[in-house]
N, C-alpha and C positions, 0 to 999 in steps of 0.2 A: 304540713305535718312535721313535726320535730321529734327527735329521739333523745331520751336521756335516761339515766339510771335513776329510778325513783325509790322512795323509802319503803313503806310496808308493803307496797303492791309488788315490789320485786320478790318478796317472800312467796306471794301468791303465784307469780309467774314461775319461780323456780320449782315450787310444788307441782305445778301443772307440767312443766318439762319432765319431772321425774315420773309422771304417771301417764304420759302419752303412750297410746296403744298402737300395736301394729295391725295391718289389715288381716281380716279373718278370712277363712277358707270359704269356698263357693257355698252359697245358700240361696233360697229363693225368697227368705223372710226379710223384709226390710229391718225388723228389730234386731237382726243379727249384724247389721252394718256397723263397722268399727267406728268408734267415737274418737274425735280428735282429743278429748279430755275425759278424764274420770274424776269424780269428786266435786265438780261445780254443778250444783242444782239450780236450774232455772225456775222462777217462780211464776212465769207466764207461759201459757200454752196456746197454740193455734189448733183448731179442729184438724183431726187426722184426715189426709186426703184433700186438703184445701187446694184449689187450683188457681193459677195465676199465669197468664201469657202462654197458655199451652203446657205448662209444667205442673205436675202433681207433686205436692210436697207432703212430707210426713214429719210430725214433731213428736219425739218420743217423750213420754210422760216422766220417765225416770231421770233423764239428764237434760231435756229441753233441746237436744240436738235436732236441727232441721235437715232432712235428708231428701235428695231426689235420686232417681234412677235413670240411667241412660243406656241405650243399646249402641255401644261404640267401642273401638279399641281402646284399651287402657292408655296407650301412648297418646292418642288423640285427645282423650279426656284430660290427661295430665297437662299437655300443652295448652289446652283451653283454659284450665284452671289457673295456670301460671300467668297467662295472658289477662284473665279477668281480675286476678289479684293486682297486677301492674296497673291496670285501668283504673282501679279504685286507689291508687297511690299507696299500695300496701307493700312495704319493703320487708321481705321475709327475714326474720330471725331464725326461722326454722325451715329448712328446705331439704327434703329427704325423699328424693324421687323412688328409690327402691321400695321404701315403705309407703309411698303414696301420700306423703304428708307435707303440708306447706302452711305458713302462717307467720304471724307477728305476735309476739307476746309482750311487746313493750311499745304499743301504740300510744301517742299522746295527742289528744284531740281538744279543741276549744271551740265551742258553739255550733260549728258546722263541720260536716264531712263531705267533701266533694259537692259543695254548694247546698247541701240539704242540712236543715236544722237537726242537731243530734238527738232531739227528742223524738224524731221520726224513727230512730234506730234503737234507742235505749231509753229505759224507764229507771230514773234514778230518784224519783221522789220529787217534792217540791219544797220551797220556802216561800216566805212573804213576798219575795221579788219575782217568783216564777218557777218555772221548771229547772231543776238542778242541771239537766243534761244540756240546757241551752245556756246556762249562766256560769258554770263551773268547768274546771280542768278535769278532763276525763283520761284515765289511764286504762287502756283496753287490751283485751286479748281476742284475736280474730284468727281462727284455725280451721283448716279443712283437711279431710281424710278420705282417701279412695279405698273401696273395698270391692273385691271381685265377688259377684254373685253368680247364679246359674245362668246358662244360655247366653254367654258373653255380655252379661248385663253388669254395669258398673255402678255402685252406690257412691254418692258423694255426700258426705256428712259435714256439716258446717257449725261451728260454735262461735258465739260473739257474747262477750260480757265485759264488765269493767267496774271501776269505782270512780267516784267523783270527789273533788276537794275544792272548796272555795278559792277563787283566784286571789282575792285580796289577802287571805289569810296565809298564803304560802303553805308550808307543810304543817302548820299548827292547826289548821281547820278541821272539823269533823269530817270523816270519810263516809261517804255513802255508797251503798252497793247498787250497781246498775245491772238490770237484766234486759235481755234482748226483747224487742217487740216482734222479731222474725223478719222484718223487712230487709235488713242487710244481707241475711242469709238467703232469702228468696231472690234478691236482685242478683247476688253472685251466682246462684244456681241457674236462673234464667239466662244469664250471660254465657255460662259455660255450655249449657244445652244448645244455645243459639250457635256458638262457635263450632260445635261438633256437627251441626247440620241436622239435627233430629230432635223430636220431642222425647221427654222422658217417658220411660216405660211404666204403665200403670199396673197397679195390682201387686 
């Protein structure tokens, strides 16, 4: 994965950086979990409460953020989140431990991410030659936010999105919007829960 300053997508990343939110106060409702971003609306949704590898996920309909809850100390969850990001070769451009926020707003990906076709993680549309996620250069945002809930529960909210540009055309090609399939977020959350040694808290 390489890094560079990119054209129009830099404006999006800058806007995201301006609207990053801080962790909210204790609550028992997953809908109150702080979002890593505001103003980026996902077009794809997963059923609420979908389970995978022992973790219960929630995907909010308003912003598409994927959330899991875990019963563990905040410091342990943070360390697990940092480790899980590192294992995915995510180099944080945003690292704010007091706010519980970490991520990369300037990812550049091509065809595969950690040996998996990008179309497994992002839906960018298609062309005559195939899926844009697998054929084009992807500029992506991958962010996570921790929030304290009631009863020592921590919510982990994850956002993933991007844009695609034809490789051959350089910066002159048409830019496509990429929305998450939810898989990248689920894999990250599964890894975090595994690292803290317990399943996500349901309900």
